[in-house]
C-alpha positions as CSV (number, residue, x, y, z in Angstrom):
1,M,106.5,121.6,86.3
2,S,106.7,124.0,89.3
3,Q,110.0,125.5,90.3
4,Q,109.1,125.3,94.0
5,F,109.1,121.6,94.9
6,L,112.2,119.6,95.9
7,L,112.6,116.9,93.3
8,S,114.2,113.5,94.2
9,L,114.3,109.9,93.2
10,K,112.7,107.2,95.4
11,Q,115.0,105.7,98.0
12,D,115.2,102.4,96.2
13,I,116.7,104.0,93.1
14,S,120.5,103.5,93.0
15,C,122.9,105.7,91.0
16,I,125.6,103.4,89.7
17,E,128.9,104.6,88.2
18,S,129.9,102.8,85.0
19,D,133.5,101.7,84.2
20,E,133.1,104.1,81.3
21,P,133.6,107.8,82.4
22,D,130.7,109.2,80.4
23,R,128.1,106.5,81.4
24,L,125.7,106.4,84.3
25,I,123.0,103.9,85.4
26,L,119.9,104.5,87.5
27,Q,118.6,101.2,88.7
28,S,115.5,100.1,90.6
29,S,114.5,96.6,91.8
30,T,112.6,96.1,88.5
31,H,114.5,97.9,85.7
32,A,117.4,100.2,84.9
33,L,118.0,103.3,82.8
34,T,121.4,103.7,81.2
35,F,122.7,107.2,80.3
36,K,125.4,107.4,77.7
37,Q,127.8,110.2,76.8
38,V,126.7,112.0,80.0
39,Q,128.3,115.4,80.5
40,S,129.5,116.4,83.9
41,G,126.6,118.8,84.6
42,L,124.0,116.2,83.8
43,K,125.8,113.6,85.8
44,T,125.8,116.0,88.8
45,A,122.1,116.6,88.5
46,L,121.3,112.9,88.2
47,R,123.5,112.1,91.3
48,T,121.7,114.9,93.2
49,L,118.3,113.5,92.3
50,A,119.4,110.1,93.8
51,D,121.0,111.7,96.8
52,G,118.4,113.9,98.5
53,G,117.3,116.0,95.5
54,A,117.1,119.7,94.7
55,T,114.6,122.1,93.2
56,L,114.0,122.3,89.4
57,S,115.8,125.6,89.1
58,E,118.9,124.3,91.0
59,L,119.0,121.1,88.9
60,S,118.6,123.2,85.7
61,Q,121.6,125.4,86.7
62,M,123.7,122.2,87.2
63,V,122.8,120.9,83.7
64,E,123.2,124.3,82.0
65,Q,126.8,124.8,83.3
66,D,128.3,122.8,80.4
67,G,125.3,121.9,78.3
68,G,123.3,125.1,77.8
69,N,119.6,125.2,77.1
70,F,119.6,122.2,74.7
71,L,120.8,119.9,77.5
72,A,118.4,121.5,79.9
73,L,115.5,120.6,77.6
74,R,116.8,117.1,77.3
75,F,117.0,116.9,81.1
76,Y,113.3,117.9,81.3
77,T,112.4,114.9,79.2
78,Y,114.3,112.7,81.6
79,L,112.3,114.1,84.5
80,Q,109.1,113.3,82.6
81,R,110.3,109.8,82.0
82,F,111.2,109.4,85.7
83,T,107.7,110.6,86.6
84,H,106.0,108.1,84.3
85,C,108.2,105.3,85.7
86,G,107.0,106.1,89.2
87,W,110.5,107.2,90.3
88,L,110.2,110.9,90.9
89,C,109.2,112.3,94.3
90,H,108.0,115.9,95.0
91,S,108.6,117.6,98.4
92,A,107.0,120.7,99.9
93,L,109.5,122.9,101.8
94,A,109.5,125.1,104.8
95,E,112.6,127.3,105.1
96,G,114.4,124.9,102.7
97,M,113.5,121.7,104.7
98,P,111.0,119.1,103.4
99,I,107.8,118.9,105.5
100,A,105.9,116.5,103.2
101,I,106.9,114.3,100.3
102,A,104.7,112.8,97.6
103,I,106.0,109.3,96.7
104,P,104.7,107.4,93.7
105,I,103.1,104.0,94.3
106,T,102.4,103.1,90.7
107,A,104.4,102.9,87.5
108,D,102.0,105.1,85.4
109,Y,102.4,108.0,87.8
110,Q,101.5,111.6,87.0
111,F,102.0,114.8,88.9
112,P,99.8,117.5,87.3
113,Y,100.8,120.7,89.0
114,T,97.8,123.0,89.8
115,E,98.3,126.6,90.7
116,V,97.2,127.5,94.2
117,V,95.0,130.6,94.5
118,V,95.6,132.3,97.9
119,E,91.9,133.4,98.1
120,S,90.4,130.1,97.2
121,R,89.3,127.5,99.7
122,Y,90.5,123.9,99.7
123,V,89.4,120.8,101.6
124,L,90.8,117.3,102.1
125,S,89.2,114.5,100.1
126,R,86.8,112.3,102.2
127,F,88.8,109.3,100.8
128,A,92.1,110.5,102.3
129,Y,93.3,109.0,105.5
130,C,96.4,109.2,107.8
131,H,98.1,106.2,109.4
132,S,101.4,105.2,110.9
133,V,103.8,103.2,108.8
134,E,107.2,102.2,110.3
135,G,107.3,105.3,112.5
136,Q,106.1,107.8,109.9
137,L,102.8,109.5,109.4
138,V,101.5,108.7,105.9
139,L,98.6,110.3,104.1
140,E,97.0,108.1,101.4
141,S,93.8,107.9,99.3
142,P,92.4,105.3,96.9
143,L,92.0,108.2,94.5
144,S,95.7,108.9,94.4
145,R,98.6,107.1,92.8
146,S,101.0,108.4,95.4
147,Q,101.4,108.5,99.2
148,V,102.4,111.6,101.1
149,L,104.8,111.3,104.0
150,L,104.2,114.1,106.6
151,L,107.8,114.7,107.9
152,N,107.2,117.1,110.7
153,W,104.5,118.9,112.8
154,Q,104.0,121.6,110.1
155,G,102.8,119.1,107.5
156,A,100.5,117.3,110.0
157,A,99.1,120.6,111.3
158,L,98.3,121.8,107.8
159,V,96.6,118.5,106.9
160,M,94.5,118.7,110.0
161,Q,93.3,122.2,109.1
162,L,92.3,121.1,105.7
163,A,89.7,118.6,107.1
164,R,87.3,121.6,106.5
165,P,87.3,124.2,103.7
166,Q,90.2,126.6,104.3
167,S,92.0,129.3,102.4
168,C,95.7,129.9,102.7
169,H,95.0,132.9,105.0
170,D,92.7,130.8,107.2
171,I,95.5,128.3,107.7
172,L,98.0,131.1,108.4
173,A,95.8,132.4,111.2
174,A,95.3,129.0,112.7
175,V,98.9,127.7,112.5
176,P,101.5,130.1,114.0
177,G,105.1,130.0,112.8
178,I,104.4,129.1,109.2
179,S,104.8,131.1,106.0
180,L,102.4,131.7,103.2
181,K,104.8,130.2,100.8
182,T,104.9,127.0,102.8
183,V,101.1,126.8,102.9
184,Q,100.9,127.3,99.2
185,Q,103.5,124.6,98.6
186,L,101.8,122.0,100.7
187,I,98.3,122.7,99.2
188,G,99.9,122.5,95.7
189,L,101.5,119.2,96.6
190,L,98.2,117.7,98.0
191,L,96.3,119.0,94.9
192,S,98.7,117.4,92.6
193,A,98.6,114.2,94.6
194,Q,94.8,114.1,94.4
195,M,94.3,114.4,98.1
196,L,92.7,117.8,98.0
197,S,89.9,119.6,96.2
198,E,89.2,123.3,95.5
199,V,85.9,124.4,96.9
200,S,83.7,126.3,94.5
201,E,81.8,129.4,95.3
202,D,78.6,127.4,96.1
203,G,80.5,125.3,98.6
204,T,80.7,122.1,96.5
205,I,83.8,120.2,95.2
206,Q,84.3,118.2,92.1
207,E,84.5,115.0,94.1
208,Q,80.9,115.6,95.3
209,A,79.6,116.4,91.9
210,N,80.9,113.1,90.5
211,T,77.9,110.8,90.8
212,T,80.1,107.7,90.4
213,L,82.4,108.6,93.3
214,A,79.4,109.7,95.4
215,Q,78.1,106.1,95.5
216,W,81.4,104.8,96.9
217,E,81.8,104.5,100.6
218,F,85.3,105.3,102.0
219,H,86.0,101.8,103.3
220,D,84.7,100.0,100.1
221,L,86.9,102.0,97.7
222,L,89.9,101.7,99.9
223,F,89.4,97.9,100.2
224,H,88.9,97.6,96.4
225,S,92.1,99.6,95.6
226,R,94.3,97.9,98.2
227,S,93.2,94.3,97.7
228,R,93.9,94.3,93.9
229,Q,97.0,95.3,91.9
230,G,97.2,98.6,90.1
231,R,96.9,101.4,92.7
232,H,99.4,100.5,95.4
233,A,103.0,99.3,95.8
234,N,102.5,96.8,98.6
235,P,103.7,93.2,98.3
236,F,100.9,91.2,96.7
237,G,100.0,87.5,96.4
238,R,101.8,84.4,97.7
239,T,104.6,86.0,99.7
240,Y,104.8,83.7,102.8
241,R,105.8,86.7,104.8
242,F,105.6,84.8,108.1
243,L,107.6,81.8,107.0
244,G,110.1,80.9,109.7
245,K,108.5,83.5,112.1
246,I,105.1,82.1,112.9
247,E,103.9,78.5,112.5
248,P,100.9,78.2,110.1
249,L,97.6,77.1,111.5
250,P,96.6,73.5,111.0
251,A,94.0,72.7,108.3
252,I,91.6,71.3,110.9
253,K,90.6,73.4,113.8
254,P,91.0,71.6,117.2
255,R,87.8,70.5,118.8
256,M,86.0,73.1,120.8
257,S,84.2,70.6,123.1
258,E,84.0,66.9,124.0
259,E,80.3,66.7,123.3
260,A,80.1,65.3,119.8
261,I,77.2,64.4,117.5
262,A,77.9,62.0,114.6
263,L,76.2,63.2,111.5
264,Y,74.4,61.3,108.7
265,K,76.5,60.6,105.5
266,P,74.5,60.2,102.3
267,D,75.3,57.7,99.6
268,L,76.7,59.8,96.8
269,E,76.6,57.0,94.3
270,I,72.8,56.8,94.7
271,L,72.5,60.6,94.4
272,K,74.4,60.5,91.1
273,T,71.7,58.3,89.6
274,T,68.6,59.8,91.2
275,E,69.2,63.5,91.5
276,V,68.0,66.0,88.9
277,S,70.4,67.8,86.5
278,L,72.5,70.7,87.5
279,T,70.7,72.9,85.0
280,Q,67.3,72.2,86.7
281,I,68.8,72.9,90.1
282,L,70.3,76.2,88.8
283,E,67.0,77.2,87.3
284,T,64.9,76.5,90.4
285,R,67.4,77.9,92.9
286,K,66.0,80.8,94.9
287,S,66.3,82.4,98.4
288,I,63.5,81.2,100.7
289,R,62.9,83.0,104.0
290,E,59.8,81.1,105.3
291,Y,59.8,77.6,106.5
292,G,57.5,74.6,106.9
293,E,55.8,73.6,110.2
294,T,57.9,70.4,110.4
295,P,61.5,71.5,110.9
296,I,64.6,70.3,109.1
297,A,65.8,66.9,110.4
298,A,69.2,66.0,111.7
299,Q,69.7,63.6,108.8
300,Q,69.1,66.4,106.4
301,L,71.5,68.8,108.1
302,G,74.1,66.0,108.1
303,E,73.6,65.4,104.4
304,F,73.7,69.1,103.7
305,L,77.0,69.6,105.6
306,Y,78.6,66.5,104.1
307,R,77.8,67.5,100.5
308,C,78.8,71.2,101.1
309,A,81.8,71.3,103.4
310,R,83.4,68.0,104.4
311,V,87.1,67.3,104.1
312,K,87.6,64.9,101.2
313,H,91.4,64.8,101.4
314,L,94.0,66.1,103.9
315,K,97.6,66.5,102.7
316,Q,100.8,67.8,104.3
317,E,102.8,70.0,102.0
318,E,106.1,72.0,102.3
319,H,104.4,75.0,103.8
320,G,101.7,73.3,105.9
321,E,98.5,71.3,105.5
322,I,96.0,71.7,102.7
323,T,92.7,70.0,102.1
324,R,90.2,69.2,99.4
325,R,86.5,70.0,99.9
326,P,83.4,70.1,97.7
327,Y,83.7,73.9,97.2
328,P,86.8,75.6,95.8
329,G,89.1,77.5,98.2
330,G,92.0,79.8,97.6
331,G,95.3,78.0,97.9
332,A,93.4,74.9,99.2
333,L,93.8,76.5,102.6
334,Y,90.1,76.5,103.6
335,E,90.1,79.0,106.3
336,L,86.3,79.0,106.7
337,E,84.7,77.3,109.7
338,L,81.0,76.5,110.0
339,Y,79.0,77.1,113.2
340,P,75.4,75.8,113.0
341,I,73.1,77.7,115.3
342,V,70.2,75.4,115.8
343,N,66.8,76.9,116.4
344,R,64.5,74.0,115.4
345,C,65.9,70.7,114.1
346,E,64.5,67.2,114.7
347,G,67.1,65.2,116.4
348,I,69.4,68.0,117.5
349,D,68.9,70.2,120.6
350,S,68.7,74.0,120.1
351,G,72.1,75.6,120.7
352,L,75.4,76.6,119.1
353,Y,77.6,74.0,117.4
354,H,80.9,73.8,115.5
355,Y,81.2,71.5,112.5
356,D,84.3,69.3,112.2
357,P,84.6,68.7,108.5
358,L,87.1,65.9,108.8
359,A,85.2,63.7,111.3
360,H,81.9,65.0,110.0
361,Q,80.6,65.7,113.4
362,L,79.0,68.5,115.4
363,Y,80.6,69.7,118.6
364,R,78.3,71.4,121.1
365,I,79.6,74.8,122.2
366,S,76.6,76.3,124.0
367,D,72.9,75.8,124.9
368,R,70.3,78.2,123.5
369,T,71.4,81.2,125.6
370,E,70.2,84.8,125.3
371,T,73.2,85.7,123.2
372,V,72.8,82.7,120.9
373,G,69.2,83.8,120.5
374,A,70.4,87.2,119.6
375,L,72.4,85.8,116.6
376,L,69.2,84.2,115.4
377,Q,67.3,87.4,116.0
378,N,69.9,89.3,114.0
379,A,69.6,86.9,111.1
380,W,65.8,87.2,111.2
381,Q,66.1,91.0,110.9
382,S,68.6,90.7,108.0
383,M,66.0,88.5,106.2
384,G,63.3,91.1,106.4
385,Q,61.6,89.5,109.5
386,Q,59.9,86.9,107.3
387,G,60.9,83.8,109.1
388,M,63.2,82.8,112.0
389,P,65.9,80.4,110.5
390,Q,65.5,76.8,111.7
391,V,69.3,76.6,111.4
392,L,71.6,79.5,110.9
393,I,75.1,78.6,109.7
394,A,77.6,81.2,110.8
395,I,80.6,81.2,108.5
396,A,83.7,82.3,110.4
397,A,87.3,82.7,109.1
398,R,90.5,81.7,110.8
399,F,92.1,84.8,109.2
400,Q,95.8,83.8,109.8
401,R,95.2,80.5,108.0
402,I,95.2,82.5,104.7
403,A,97.0,85.7,105.7
404,W,100.1,83.6,106.6
405,K,100.5,82.8,102.9
406,Y,98.9,85.7,101.0
407,E,99.5,89.5,101.3
408,S,97.3,92.4,100.3
409,M,94.7,90.1,98.8
410,A,94.0,87.8,101.9
411,Y,90.7,89.2,103.1
412,A,89.4,89.7,99.6
413,A,90.1,86.0,98.9
414,M,88.2,85.1,102.1
415,L,85.1,86.9,100.9
416,K,85.4,85.2,97.5
417,N,85.6,81.9,99.3
418,V,82.4,82.8,101.2
419,G,80.7,83.5,97.9
420,V,81.6,80.1,96.4
421,L,80.5,78.4,99.6
422,Y,77.2,80.3,99.4
423,Q,76.6,79.1,95.9
424,T,77.5,75.5,96.9
425,M,75.0,75.7,99.8
426,Y,72.3,77.1,97.6
427,L,72.7,74.3,95.0
428,V,72.8,71.5,97.5
429,A,69.8,72.9,99.5
430,T,67.8,73.2,96.3
431,A,68.7,69.7,95.2
432,M,67.6,68.4,98.7
433,G,64.3,70.4,98.6
434,L,65.3,72.6,101.5
435,A,64.9,76.4,102.0
436,P,68.2,78.3,101.6
437,C,69.0,82.0,102.1
438,G,72.4,83.6,102.1
439,L,72.5,86.7,104.3
440,G,74.2,90.0,103.4
441,G,75.3,90.9,106.9
442,G,75.8,89.8,110.5
443,N,77.2,90.8,113.9
444,S,80.9,89.6,114.1
445,D,81.4,91.0,117.6
446,L,78.4,89.1,118.9
447,F,79.6,85.9,117.3
448,A,83.0,86.3,118.9
449,K,81.4,86.8,122.3
450,V,79.1,83.8,121.9
451,T,81.9,81.4,120.8
452,G,84.7,82.8,122.9
453,C,86.8,83.3,119.8
454,D,89.4,86.1,119.5
455,Y,87.8,88.7,117.1
456,Y,91.2,89.2,115.4
457,A,91.9,85.5,115.0
458,E,88.5,84.1,114.1
459,T,85.1,85.6,113.7
460,S,82.1,85.5,111.4
461,I,82.2,86.9,107.8
462,G,79.1,85.3,106.4
463,E,75.7,83.7,107.4
464,F,73.5,81.2,105.7
465,A,69.9,80.4,106.8
466,L,68.5,76.9,106.3
467,G,65.2,75.2,107.0
468,S,62.5,73.0,105.6
469,R,60.2,74.1,102.8
470,I,56.6,74.9,103.3
471,Q,54.5,71.9,102.3
472,G,53.2,72.1,98.7
473,S,55.9,74.5,97.5
474,S,57.6,73.7,94.3
475,L,60.6,71.3,94.6
476,P,63.0,69.8,92.1
477,D,61.7,66.5,90.8
478,C,64.2,64.2,92.6
479,E,64.2,61.4,95.1
480,S,65.5,62.0,98.7
481,T,68.1,59.7,100.3
482,I,66.6,60.6,103.7
483,A,64.2,58.2,105.1
484,P,60.7,59.6,105.4
485,R,59.9,61.1,108.8
486,R,57.0,59.5,110.7
């Protein structure tokens, strides 16, 4: 462990004096460490760690005053234990004042010190990013198990310089009023925190040579690391962080217009006896991007929506309304909203609609405008320009419906809900002999513009194309509950 860093305990670690004079307790919100038969020098060092910290050499002097080298070695094992507990912070100094501090965000934390070579060049990881947290500038990366607080202009200036390969002398020339020792300390801190890489003579870094990391995009790896437990210390799961501050959204979105279309409801009891098995439906399911000359009918669209997404039960609970629907939804919150964009459908005019899953009705939002057509065009391009969807179902999320209850994992849960809805739609469409296709991308800004929704309150996160099958294509061997079209 380097002598140069300032060592301290995280701010949430308390140093508690015991009733017994030779006993001391260090306690976090999750667990405590009790030190027995603590000599005065060790007690002073532990208190110092909890109250601002000191360098390793300073702490060693405190311990050695009345314990000698044996107690100093024992103290080093304590520091290792603090590190592995995720308690020990490391700060880079400029003239004795901290300019950046590495704070552990996981329990299995490590801080492998790497010697900084003055002549070598270093560069910031492409996964590292700065953002403001409660008035402080924080450097983070999904590769790291710590976050680095940049405490003054010097830390921020050095990080900015490291956006491109730089040596210590390069930084000294670019940032006036800073010492070589400070530059080395900060680079050493960032290396140990896995925010930085040394540049080899051929101009490459280890991060680039790693073929696994090379295939991760910045936003994907960040989203993965921050929406699951293990590599962050953020609150996670069902926290109800807005309870008593913001009212939860209702389970059913208010109507968006007064122009309603009542939809066909199939007889599920008949379907139970006439439809083919789930295994046959699963085995014949496939994405179909070309459609029959005769378009999908209003009755078919009504049956499809009823079987996929209707509200089966609405219930008021302590923390708001929940519903039951044909597909599973996280927390029974069902934040997803369906917006059928009709291109060709017998019995329903072309345009944009919102599906009311409780009333099982469509509410007309817009005619077939240029921007509505652009959504269909965007879907056609996503499908390889094989066939223009007869009906495109834009799947939007009322984000606050689920983010009100869940923290860190909210958006990830929404995407999982889209996935299970996709599968439900695929299976129902296959059973009905329709042509289904889940899309991999869409234009959320365009959707918000067309619907008039607030992009940050509700916009599209999935799209599903639907239409009739080409005559003669293979269909599941089942009877339809829809009357034959004449």
